C-alpha positions as CSV (number, residue, x, y, z in Angstrom):
1,M,-20.5,21.0,7.7
2,N,-21.0,23.0,4.7
3,A,-17.9,24.5,2.8
4,L,-19.7,26.2,0.0
5,A,-22.4,27.3,2.5
6,G,-22.1,31.3,2.3
7,K,-19.1,31.5,-0.2
8,S,-18.8,33.5,-3.4
9,I,-18.3,31.9,-6.6
10,V,-17.7,32.9,-9.9
11,L,-18.5,30.8,-12.3
12,G,-17.0,31.2,-16.1
13,V,-18.9,29.8,-18.5
14,T,-17.0,29.7,-21.8
15,G,-17.8,28.4,-25.5
16,G,-17.7,24.9,-25.7
17,I,-20.8,22.4,-26.5
18,A,-20.4,21.8,-22.2
19,A,-21.7,25.0,-21.6
20,F,-25.4,23.4,-20.9
21,K,-23.6,21.6,-17.9
22,A,-22.4,24.7,-16.0
23,A,-26.5,25.5,-15.5
24,S,-26.1,22.0,-13.5
25,V,-23.3,23.4,-11.6
26,A,-24.4,26.5,-11.0
27,S,-27.7,24.9,-9.5
28,L,-25.7,22.5,-7.5
29,L,-23.6,25.3,-5.9
30,V,-26.7,27.6,-5.1
31,Q,-28.6,24.6,-3.5
32,A,-25.4,24.0,-1.3
33,G,-25.7,28.0,-0.2
34,A,-23.4,29.6,-2.2
35,Q,-23.6,32.9,-3.7
36,V,-22.5,32.6,-7.7
37,D,-21.8,35.1,-10.3
38,V,-21.8,34.0,-13.6
39,V,-19.5,35.1,-16.1
40,M,-19.9,34.2,-19.7
41,T,-17.5,34.8,-22.9
42,Q,-19.3,35.9,-26.4
43,A,-19.1,32.6,-27.5
44,A,-20.3,30.7,-24.6
45,H,-24.0,32.9,-25.4
46,E,-23.7,30.6,-28.7
47,F,-24.5,27.6,-26.7
48,I,-26.6,28.7,-23.6
49,Q,-28.4,32.2,-22.8
50,P,-28.0,34.3,-19.9
51,L,-31.3,34.1,-18.6
52,T,-30.9,30.5,-17.8
53,F,-28.1,31.4,-15.4
54,S,-30.0,34.5,-13.9
55,A,-33.1,32.6,-13.0
56,I,-30.9,30.0,-11.7
57,T,-28.9,32.0,-9.3
58,H,-30.6,35.0,-8.8
59,R,-28.1,37.6,-9.8
60,P,-27.2,39.2,-13.2
61,V,-24.8,37.6,-15.4
62,H,-21.9,39.5,-17.0
63,S,-20.7,39.3,-20.1
64,D,-19.1,42.6,-21.4
65,A,-15.8,43.9,-19.6
66,F,-17.3,47.4,-20.8
67,V,-20.5,47.5,-19.0
68,P,-20.0,51.2,-16.8
69,W,-19.5,50.4,-13.5
70,V,-22.6,51.2,-11.1
71,G,-22.5,52.7,-7.2
72,E,-20.3,50.1,-4.9
73,H,-19.7,47.3,-7.9
74,S,-16.4,47.8,-9.5
75,G,-17.3,45.3,-12.3
76,H,-14.7,42.5,-12.5
77,V,-12.6,44.4,-9.8
78,T,-15.5,43.9,-7.1
79,L,-16.3,40.2,-8.8
80,A,-12.4,39.4,-8.4
81,E,-12.0,40.9,-4.7
82,T,-15.2,39.0,-3.0
83,A,-14.9,35.8,-4.6
84,D,-14.1,33.0,-2.2
85,L,-13.3,30.5,-5.7
86,V,-13.3,31.5,-9.4
87,L,-14.4,28.3,-11.4
88,I,-14.1,27.3,-14.9
89,V,-17.1,25.2,-16.4
90,P,-16.4,24.1,-19.3
91,A,-13.0,25.1,-19.9
92,T,-12.1,24.9,-23.8
93,A,-8.6,24.6,-25.3
94,N,-9.1,28.5,-26.0
95,T,-9.9,29.7,-22.6
96,I,-6.9,27.8,-21.2
97,A,-4.6,29.6,-23.5
98,R,-5.8,32.4,-22.7
99,L,-5.6,32.2,-19.0
100,A,-2.1,30.7,-19.3
101,L,-1.4,33.8,-21.2
102,G,-2.8,36.3,-18.9
103,L,-4.9,37.5,-21.6
104,A,-7.2,40.3,-20.3
105,D,-9.8,41.3,-23.1
106,D,-12.9,39.5,-21.6
107,M,-14.4,39.0,-18.1
108,I,-12.9,36.2,-17.3
109,G,-9.2,37.0,-18.0
110,L,-10.1,40.2,-16.1
111,V,-11.5,38.4,-12.8
112,A,-8.7,35.5,-13.5
113,L,-6.2,38.1,-13.1
114,S,-7.2,40.4,-10.3
115,T,-8.3,37.7,-7.8
116,D,-6.6,36.2,-5.0
117,A,-8.7,33.7,-5.1
118,P,-8.1,30.0,-6.0
119,I,-9.0,28.8,-9.5
120,L,-10.6,25.6,-10.5
121,V,-10.5,24.5,-14.2
122,A,-12.8,21.9,-15.3
123,P,-11.0,21.4,-18.9
124,A,-13.7,20.1,-21.7
125,M,-12.8,19.9,-25.4
126,E,-11.8,17.0,-28.2
127,H,-9.1,14.5,-26.8
128,R,-6.6,15.5,-29.5
129,M,-7.3,19.2,-28.1
130,F,-6.6,18.2,-25.1
131,H,-3.4,16.0,-25.4
132,H,-1.9,18.6,-28.1
133,P,1.3,20.1,-26.5
134,A,0.4,23.7,-26.7
135,T,-2.5,22.7,-24.2
136,Q,-0.7,20.6,-22.0
137,T,2.0,23.3,-22.2
138,H,-1.0,25.7,-21.0
139,I,-2.4,23.4,-18.6
140,E,1.4,23.2,-16.5
141,T,1.8,26.7,-16.5
142,L,-1.8,27.4,-14.9
143,K,-0.6,24.4,-12.5
144,R,2.6,26.1,-11.6
145,R,0.8,29.2,-10.8
146,G,-1.8,27.1,-8.6
147,A,-4.6,26.7,-10.7
148,E,-6.1,23.4,-10.5
149,F,-8.0,21.4,-12.2
150,V,-10.7,18.6,-12.2
151,G,-11.3,16.0,-15.2
152,P,-11.7,15.8,-17.7
153,E,-12.7,12.6,-17.3
154,T,-13.1,9.7,-20.9
155,G,-16.4,9.0,-22.5
156,R,-18.6,10.0,-25.6
157,L,-17.3,13.1,-26.5
158,A,-19.6,15.9,-29.0
159,S,-17.9,14.6,-32.2
160,G,-19.3,11.1,-31.1
161,A,-15.6,10.1,-30.5
162,E,-14.6,8.4,-27.6
163,G,-11.5,10.6,-25.7
164,D,-10.3,11.4,-22.6
165,G,-11.8,15.2,-23.0
166,R,-15.4,14.9,-22.1
167,L,-16.0,17.1,-19.1
168,A,-16.1,16.2,-15.1
169,S,-19.6,15.6,-14.0
170,P,-21.6,18.5,-12.0
171,E,-21.2,16.6,-8.9
172,R,-17.6,15.7,-9.5
173,I,-16.8,19.9,-10.4
174,V,-18.8,20.9,-6.9
175,E,-17.5,17.7,-5.1
176,A,-14.2,19.3,-6.1
177,A,-14.8,23.1,-5.4
178,R,-16.2,22.2,-2.0
179,G,-12.6,20.7,-1.0
180,I,-10.9,22.9,-2.2
181,L,-13.5,25.9,0.4
182,A,-13.2,23.1,3.1
183,R,-9.0,22.6,3.8
184,T,-7.7,23.3,6.5
185,D,-4.1,23.1,8.2
186,V,-5.1,20.8,11.1
187,L,-3.1,17.8,9.1
188,R,-0.1,19.8,7.5
189,G,3.2,17.4,7.9
190,T,1.1,14.7,8.3
191,T,1.2,11.4,6.1
192,V,-2.1,9.5,6.3
193,V,-2.6,6.2,5.0
194,V,-6.5,5.5,4.0
195,T,-7.4,1.5,2.8
196,A,-10.8,2.1,0.6
197,G,-13.0,-0.5,-1.2
198,G,-14.1,-4.4,-0.9
199,T,-11.2,-7.1,-1.8
200,R,-11.9,-10.1,-4.1
201,E,-10.2,-12.8,-3.3
202,P,-10.1,-15.2,-6.4
203,L,-12.2,-18.7,-6.6
204,D,-11.3,-19.3,-10.3
205,P,-10.2,-16.6,-13.2
206,V,-13.8,-15.7,-13.5
207,R,-15.6,-15.9,-9.6
208,Y,-14.4,-14.3,-6.4
209,I,-15.5,-14.0,-3.3
210,G,-16.7,-10.4,-2.0
211,N,-18.5,-7.7,-0.5
212,R,-20.9,-5.1,-1.1
213,S,-18.9,-2.3,-0.8
214,S,-18.7,0.8,-2.8
215,G,-15.4,2.4,-1.4
216,R,-17.7,5.5,-0.9
217,M,-16.8,5.8,3.0
218,G,-12.7,5.1,2.5
219,F,-13.2,7.7,-0.3
220,E,-14.4,10.7,1.6
221,V,-12.3,9.6,4.5
222,A,-9.2,10.1,2.3
223,R,-10.7,13.3,0.9
224,A,-11.4,15.0,3.8
225,A,-8.0,14.3,5.2
226,R,-6.8,15.9,1.7
227,D,-8.6,18.7,3.0
228,A,-7.5,18.7,6.0
229,G,-3.5,19.4,4.7
230,A,-2.4,16.0,5.1
231,D,-0.2,13.8,2.4
232,V,-3.1,11.4,2.1
233,L,-2.0,8.0,0.1
234,L,-5.1,5.6,-0.6
235,I,-5.0,2.3,-1.0
236,S,-7.7,0.7,-2.4
237,G,-9.8,-2.7,-3.3
238,P,-12.2,-2.7,-6.1
239,A,-15.0,0.1,-5.8
240,S,-17.8,1.0,-8.0
241,L,-16.8,5.2,-7.5
242,P,-14.4,7.4,-8.6
243,P,-11.6,8.2,-6.3
244,P,-11.0,11.6,-5.0
245,D,-8.3,13.9,-7.0
246,G,-5.1,14.9,-5.8
247,L,-4.5,11.6,-4.1
248,T,-1.6,9.0,-4.7
249,I,-3.5,6.1,-5.6
250,I,-2.9,2.1,-5.0
251,N,-4.9,-0.4,-6.2
252,V,-5.1,-3.9,-5.1
253,E,-6.9,-6.8,-5.6
254,T,-6.9,-8.9,-2.7
255,A,-6.6,-8.9,0.6
256,N,-2.7,-10.0,0.9
257,E,-2.2,-7.1,-1.4
258,M,-3.9,-5.1,0.4
259,E,-1.8,-6.3,3.6
260,K,1.5,-6.0,1.4
261,A,0.9,-2.3,0.4
262,V,-0.1,-1.3,4.0
263,K,2.6,-2.6,5.6
264,H,5.0,-0.9,3.3
265,A,3.3,2.4,3.2
266,V,2.9,2.7,6.9
267,E,6.6,2.7,7.6
268,T,7.0,6.5,6.8
269,A,3.1,7.4,8.1
270,D,1.6,9.0,10.8
271,V,-1.9,7.8,10.6
272,L,-3.4,4.3,9.4
273,I,-7.6,4.8,8.6
274,M,-8.6,1.4,7.5
275,A,-12.0,1.9,6.0
276,A,-11.8,-1.0,3.5
277,A,-14.1,-3.9,3.9
278,V,-11.2,-6.8,3.6
279,S,-12.6,-10.3,2.9
280,D,-12.1,-12.2,6.4
281,F,-11.4,-15.7,4.0
282,R,-10.3,-16.7,0.9
283,S,-9.7,-19.6,-0.9
284,E,-7.1,-21.9,0.0
285,A,-6.9,-23.5,-3.2
286,P,-8.2,-21.1,-6.4
287,S,-8.7,-23.3,-9.6
288,S,-6.7,-21.9,-12.3
289,E,-9.7,-22.7,-14.7
290,K,-13.2,-21.7,-14.7
291,M,-14.6,-24.3,-12.5
292,K,-17.8,-26.1,-14.1
293,K,-21.3,-27.3,-13.2
294,T,-21.1,-31.5,-13.2
295,A,-23.9,-33.7,-14.2
296,G,-25.0,-35.2,-10.4
297,A,-23.1,-32.8,-8.2
298,N,-25.1,-30.6,-6.4
299,Y,-22.6,-28.9,-4.0
300,L,-19.7,-27.7,-4.6
301,D,-16.5,-28.0,-1.6
302,V,-14.3,-24.8,-1.3
303,R,-12.0,-25.0,1.4
304,L,-11.6,-21.4,2.8
305,V,-8.6,-20.0,4.7
306,R,-8.1,-16.9,6.7
307,N,-7.1,-13.6,5.4
308,P,-4.6,-11.6,7.6
309,D,-5.9,-9.2,10.1
310,I,-4.2,-6.2,8.5
311,V,-4.7,-3.5,11.1
312,A,-4.0,-5.9,14.1
313,E,-0.7,-7.1,12.4
314,V,0.2,-3.7,11.9
315,A,2.3,-2.6,15.0
316,R,5.0,0.1,13.8
317,P,5.6,2.5,17.3
318,G,4.0,6.2,17.1
319,L,1.5,5.1,14.7
320,L,-2.3,6.0,15.1
321,K,-4.3,3.2,14.0
322,I,-8.2,4.0,12.8
323,G,-10.6,1.1,12.5
324,F,-14.0,0.3,11.2
325,A,-16.3,-2.1,13.1
326,A,-19.2,-2.7,10.5
327,E,-21.5,-5.5,12.8
328,T,-24.9,-7.1,12.3
329,N,-25.3,-7.5,16.3
330,D,-24.2,-6.6,19.4
331,L,-22.4,-3.2,18.1
332,L,-20.4,-1.4,20.8
333,K,-19.9,-4.9,22.8
334,N,-17.8,-6.0,19.2
335,A,-16.3,-2.8,17.9
336,F,-14.8,-2.4,21.9
337,G,-12.9,-5.3,21.3
338,K,-11.9,-4.6,18.2
339,V,-9.9,-1.4,20.1
340,A,-8.6,-3.7,22.1
341,S,-7.3,-6.7,20.1
342,K,-6.1,-4.6,17.1
343,G,-4.4,-1.5,19.2
344,L,-6.8,0.9,17.5
345,A,-6.9,4.6,19.0
346,M,-10.5,4.7,18.0
347,A,-12.9,2.5,16.1
348,V,-16.0,4.0,14.1
349,A,-18.7,1.7,14.8
350,N,-21.9,1.3,12.6
351,D,-24.5,-1.0,11.2
352,A,-23.0,-3.5,8.6
353,A,-26.5,-3.9,6.6
354,S,-27.5,-0.4,7.0
355,T,-23.9,1.7,5.9
356,I,-22.4,-0.8,3.2
357,G,-23.3,0.8,-0.4
358,S,-25.3,3.9,1.3
359,H,-24.7,7.4,1.5
360,E,-25.3,8.2,5.2
361,S,-24.2,6.1,8.3
362,T,-25.3,6.5,11.9
363,A,-21.9,6.1,13.5
364,T,-20.4,5.5,17.1
365,F,-16.8,6.5,17.9
366,L,-15.1,4.3,20.2
367,F,-11.7,5.7,21.9
368,A,-9.1,3.4,23.5
369,D,-9.4,5.2,26.8
370,G,-13.5,3.9,26.9
371,R,-15.0,7.2,25.9
372,T,-17.6,6.7,23.0
373,V,-19.2,9.8,21.2
374,A,-22.4,8.6,19.2
375,L,-23.5,10.9,16.4
376,P,-26.7,11.3,14.8
377,K,-27.0,10.1,11.1
378,M,-25.5,11.9,8.6
379,S,-24.0,11.6,5.2
380,K,-20.8,10.2,4.8
381,V,-19.3,13.2,3.2
382,C,-19.9,14.9,7.1
383,L,-18.7,11.9,8.6
384,A,-15.7,11.9,7.3
385,D,-15.4,15.2,8.2
386,E,-15.8,14.2,11.8
387,I,-13.2,11.4,11.5
388,I,-10.3,13.5,10.6
389,R,-11.4,16.0,13.3
390,A,-11.4,13.4,15.8
391,V,-8.0,12.1,14.0
392,S,-6.8,15.6,14.6
393,L,-7.4,16.2,18.5
394,L,-5.8,12.5,18.8
395,L,-2.6,13.6,17.3
396,S,-2.1,16.5,19.1
397,D,-1.9,13.5,22.2
398,A,0.4,11.0,20.6
399,P,3.9,10.8,19.8
400,R,4.9,11.9,16.4
401,H,6.6,9.2,14.1
402,E,10.5,10.5,13.0
403,S,11.3,9.6,9.3
């Protein structure tokens, strides 16, 4: 399940203030089981020393393109041939320009020109530099050649200004690398709609009915479907986490908004995976003004009405529907009831209290034919991969939608 284990990754470090964060990226990759060869530009030495990386990776750091080749190691040629991924962290405006122009007078340029491995670029620079037409043109050139990008993010920059030139977090960069190396073609040509997050049903302009969903499970399912080669549309309610990169995303707030988005999206989809925690009820008449406490009134009466059961109401022939059953009691009984009543091909059943907002889950797959598959406790990353694996098997027996 760990796509990074045993992989050879060339980590290119360039001369930006964010170079110190590349050490965290190297550490996370090594902890995940990858072999990491660090290549540094001369400018990168001004910000961080090679010893830092050699101590983390237990491998030599490469900076000089003119070091003699020794034995079976042929410098940049060997690094390029053995790499499963080339990762540039941080990628300055200068390095992005040099990669786009195909310059090969340093080790990063030599490796990039010599490799058949995918290239992942994590930009970091001042926001005006990032938005300069020259930088954007170079980025588009690299994307057309197949390079992929993660970030930058918006936040405080080295200058003290706020802008969208901040290096993506090490965790996000490593997840992007893992996603590239985990890709398969099992869902190639398949369109998957995934819902995620919670919904917020307004009581007044500042209050709402909601739940503790972080969006993590739905985001991981969308990521896993993307990595399996599917075209993914993510419909997300409010969430506390950033969504995966490389997806088409529709943001919604309420259950009614999610219902409308889902019904439109599944018209041309093969699979619907309802991982969102949709509120069961909403206020019948939300107040247009903030509700205030009234002297002597110890109670507030709010009349709630049922929200639509989105997955049950979507019934297009040929659509494979996967639902989630987060229960607090009689887990399997209640989950099987949802499989039948909602027309699901599979339900993912788990304990609501221990799962919502958590990084891990203990789940059971329940199928329409009565089969059950109990899974051990695992991270939601791994559970999402298992869900998509089950979906691919179900699709092999299901009629496909013809658009």
